[in-house]
DRENVO-529443 format. One record per residue (C-alpha): x, y, z. Coordinates in steps of 0.02 Angstrom, whole numbers, always signed. Layout:
N
<atom><px>X</px><py>Y</py><pz>Z</pz></atom>
...
END
This chain:
138
<atom><px>+843</px><py>-277</py><pz>+223</pz></atom>
<atom><px>+943</px><py>-106</py><pz>+186</pz></atom>
<atom><px>+896</px><py>+57</py><pz>+138</pz></atom>
<atom><px>+968</px><py>+227</py><pz>+126</pz></atom>
<atom><px>+931</px><py>+410</py><pz>+71</pz></atom>
<atom><px>+1048</px><py>+519</py><pz>-14</pz></atom>
<atom><px>+1024</px><py>+699</py><pz>-6</pz></atom>
<atom><px>+989</px><py>+813</py><pz>-182</pz></atom>
<atom><px>+954</px><py>+974</py><pz>-132</pz></atom>
<atom><px>+827</px><py>+1067</py><pz>-19</pz></atom>
<atom><px>+721</px><py>+940</py><pz>+44</pz></atom>
<atom><px>+758</px><py>+811</py><pz>-111</pz></atom>
<atom><px>+814</px><py>+633</py><pz>-95</pz></atom>
<atom><px>+842</px><py>+489</py><pz>-194</pz></atom>
<atom><px>+814</px><py>+319</py><pz>-84</pz></atom>
<atom><px>+879</px><py>+159</py><pz>-133</pz></atom>
<atom><px>+881</px><py>-25</py><pz>-57</pz></atom>
<atom><px>+944</px><py>-188</py><pz>-76</pz></atom>
<atom><px>+831</px><py>-215</py><pz>-227</pz></atom>
<atom><px>+943</px><py>-94</py><pz>-341</pz></atom>
<atom><px>+789</px><py>-6</py><pz>-371</pz></atom>
<atom><px>+757</px><py>+189</py><pz>-330</pz></atom>
<atom><px>+626</px><py>+319</py><pz>-291</pz></atom>
<atom><px>+622</px><py>+493</py><pz>-275</pz></atom>
<atom><px>+574</px><py>+574</py><pz>-107</pz></atom>
<atom><px>+515</px><py>+750</py><pz>-97</pz></atom>
<atom><px>+401</px><py>+884</py><pz>+0</pz></atom>
<atom><px>+263</px><py>+995</py><pz>-32</pz></atom>
<atom><px>+317</px><py>+1195</py><pz>-84</pz></atom>
<atom><px>+211</px><py>+1250</py><pz>+51</pz></atom>
<atom><px>+354</px><py>+1164</py><pz>+191</pz></atom>
<atom><px>+501</px><py>+1216</py><pz>+85</pz></atom>
<atom><px>+500</px><py>+1057</py><pz>-58</pz></atom>
<atom><px>+495</px><py>+1063</py><pz>-251</pz></atom>
<atom><px>+350</px><py>+938</py><pz>-260</pz></atom>
<atom><px>+470</px><py>+825</py><pz>-332</pz></atom>
<atom><px>+456</px><py>+652</py><pz>-265</pz></atom>
<atom><px>+346</px><py>+530</py><pz>-165</pz></atom>
<atom><px>+321</px><py>+604</py><pz>+18</pz></atom>
<atom><px>+401</px><py>+471</py><pz>+156</pz></atom>
<atom><px>+210</px><py>+443</py><pz>+219</pz></atom>
<atom><px>+138</px><py>+416</py><pz>+47</pz></atom>
<atom><px>+281</px><py>+276</py><pz>+25</pz></atom>
<atom><px>+225</px><py>+196</py><pz>+192</pz></atom>
<atom><px>+59</px><py>+192</py><pz>+124</pz></atom>
<atom><px>+97</px><py>+138</py><pz>-47</pz></atom>
<atom><px>+227</px><py>+8</py><pz>+24</pz></atom>
<atom><px>+82</px><py>-70</py><pz>+131</pz></atom>
<atom><px>-56</px><py>-89</py><pz>+10</pz></atom>
<atom><px>+74</px><py>-162</py><pz>-127</pz></atom>
<atom><px>+119</px><py>-290</py><pz>+6</pz></atom>
<atom><px>-43</px><py>-346</py><pz>+33</pz></atom>
<atom><px>-111</px><py>-333</py><pz>-158</pz></atom>
<atom><px>+42</px><py>-446</py><pz>-206</pz></atom>
<atom><px>-25</px><py>-575</py><pz>-75</pz></atom>
<atom><px>-200</px><py>-560</py><pz>-128</pz></atom>
<atom><px>-176</px><py>-576</py><pz>-335</pz></atom>
<atom><px>-59</px><py>-713</py><pz>-273</pz></atom>
<atom><px>-173</px><py>-808</py><pz>-180</pz></atom>
<atom><px>-314</px><py>-772</py><pz>-316</pz></atom>
<atom><px>-210</px><py>-835</py><pz>-446</pz></atom>
<atom><px>-176</px><py>-1006</py><pz>-374</pz></atom>
<atom><px>-375</px><py>-1035</py><pz>-333</pz></atom>
<atom><px>-386</px><py>-999</py><pz>-527</pz></atom>
<atom><px>-488</px><py>-850</py><pz>-531</pz></atom>
<atom><px>-509</px><py>-766</py><pz>-676</pz></atom>
<atom><px>-441</px><py>-587</py><pz>-627</pz></atom>
<atom><px>-418</px><py>-470</py><pz>-783</pz></atom>
<atom><px>-407</px><py>-304</py><pz>-675</pz></atom>
<atom><px>-363</px><py>-279</py><pz>-497</pz></atom>
<atom><px>-306</px><py>-128</py><pz>-393</pz></atom>
<atom><px>-292</px><py>-71</py><pz>-215</pz></atom>
<atom><px>-314</px><py>+92</py><pz>-135</pz></atom>
<atom><px>-296</px><py>+151</py><pz>+18</pz></atom>
<atom><px>-373</px><py>+321</py><pz>+109</pz></atom>
<atom><px>-279</px><py>+337</py><pz>+255</pz></atom>
<atom><px>-303</px><py>+475</py><pz>+386</pz></atom>
<atom><px>-179</px><py>+591</py><pz>+499</pz></atom>
<atom><px>-191</px><py>+668</py><pz>+647</pz></atom>
<atom><px>-183</px><py>+860</py><pz>+642</pz></atom>
<atom><px>-57</px><py>+898</py><pz>+757</pz></atom>
<atom><px>+129</px><py>+839</py><pz>+743</pz></atom>
<atom><px>+205</px><py>+719</py><pz>+701</pz></atom>
<atom><px>+30</px><py>+691</py><pz>+616</pz></atom>
<atom><px>+28</px><py>+506</py><pz>+615</pz></atom>
<atom><px>-105</px><py>+389</py><pz>+522</pz></atom>
<atom><px>-243</px><py>+389</py><pz>+635</pz></atom>
<atom><px>-357</px><py>+271</py><pz>+515</pz></atom>
<atom><px>-338</px><py>+181</py><pz>+370</pz></atom>
<atom><px>-462</px><py>+122</py><pz>+239</pz></atom>
<atom><px>-401</px><py>-15</py><pz>+98</pz></atom>
<atom><px>-518</px><py>-67</py><pz>-60</pz></atom>
<atom><px>-478</px><py>-207</py><pz>-164</pz></atom>
<atom><px>-557</px><py>-171</py><pz>-318</pz></atom>
<atom><px>-546</px><py>-354</py><pz>-431</pz></atom>
<atom><px>-617</px><py>-362</py><pz>-611</pz></atom>
<atom><px>-632</px><py>-524</py><pz>-693</pz></atom>
<atom><px>-746</px><py>-674</py><pz>-761</pz></atom>
<atom><px>-839</px><py>-785</py><pz>-623</pz></atom>
<atom><px>-747</px><py>-709</py><pz>-481</pz></atom>
<atom><px>-805</px><py>-824</py><pz>-335</pz></atom>
<atom><px>-831</px><py>-696</py><pz>-193</pz></atom>
<atom><px>-779</px><py>-825</py><pz>-40</pz></atom>
<atom><px>-602</px><py>-852</py><pz>-133</pz></atom>
<atom><px>-572</px><py>-636</py><pz>-128</pz></atom>
<atom><px>-642</px><py>-656</py><pz>+71</pz></atom>
<atom><px>-517</px><py>-783</py><pz>+92</pz></atom>
<atom><px>-373</px><py>-690</py><pz>-8</pz></atom>
<atom><px>-386</px><py>-531</py><pz>+82</pz></atom>
<atom><px>-410</px><py>-632</py><pz>+251</pz></atom>
<atom><px>-229</px><py>-735</py><pz>+230</pz></atom>
<atom><px>-145</px><py>-581</py><pz>+167</pz></atom>
<atom><px>-209</px><py>-484</py><pz>+328</pz></atom>
<atom><px>-175</px><py>-623</py><pz>+460</pz></atom>
<atom><px>-34</px><py>-723</py><pz>+374</pz></atom>
<atom><px>+73</px><py>-655</py><pz>+238</pz></atom>
<atom><px>+88</px><py>-469</py><pz>+229</pz></atom>
<atom><px>+214</px><py>-391</py><pz>+353</pz></atom>
<atom><px>+152</px><py>-216</py><pz>+323</pz></atom>
<atom><px>-9</px><py>-243</py><pz>+380</pz></atom>
<atom><px>+44</px><py>-338</py><pz>+516</pz></atom>
<atom><px>+146</px><py>-212</py><pz>+586</pz></atom>
<atom><px>+20</px><py>-77</py><pz>+542</pz></atom>
<atom><px>-152</px><py>-144</py><pz>+613</pz></atom>
<atom><px>-53</px><py>-155</py><pz>+792</pz></atom>
<atom><px>-65</px><py>+23</py><pz>+808</pz></atom>
<atom><px>-201</px><py>+70</py><pz>+672</pz></atom>
<atom><px>-370</px><py>+43</py><pz>+656</pz></atom>
<atom><px>-388</px><py>-44</py><pz>+479</pz></atom>
<atom><px>-555</px><py>-65</py><pz>+362</pz></atom>
<atom><px>-550</px><py>-174</py><pz>+228</pz></atom>
<atom><px>-679</px><py>-196</py><pz>+81</pz></atom>
<atom><px>-674</px><py>-261</py><pz>-81</pz></atom>
<atom><px>-765</px><py>-239</py><pz>-229</pz></atom>
<atom><px>-790</px><py>-377</py><pz>-381</pz></atom>
<atom><px>-846</px><py>-336</py><pz>-546</pz></atom>
<atom><px>-892</px><py>-458</py><pz>-674</pz></atom>
<atom><px>-826</px><py>-424</py><pz>-847</pz></atom>
END
């Protein structure tokens, strides 16, 4: 896998990778940026939940769960001192559908955490993570 960022101006960059897609990276105005893109740490957090979300929905579909809406949200705390690393991450999976089997949801989340999601495997080695889920019947 290969990725790169190309500087535009100030603290503005365009990131790209092997997939051919690009994303704008920026910084807050308070630190000299123009508020014109993802902050790098936001992108890391989005990558983490994107990774586990793809695993979980794939597993739920294979288990023939009737998922109609699915979202994964993360709340990350950062240390107050530089380099302001993540110090705690809470991930919440929200599943909406018909006759969703709670055991299937639990197993899908467990498999993502312990077997399939490389981002989660890396982060959980260095950051406490709490996983939770909410199932809503439609």
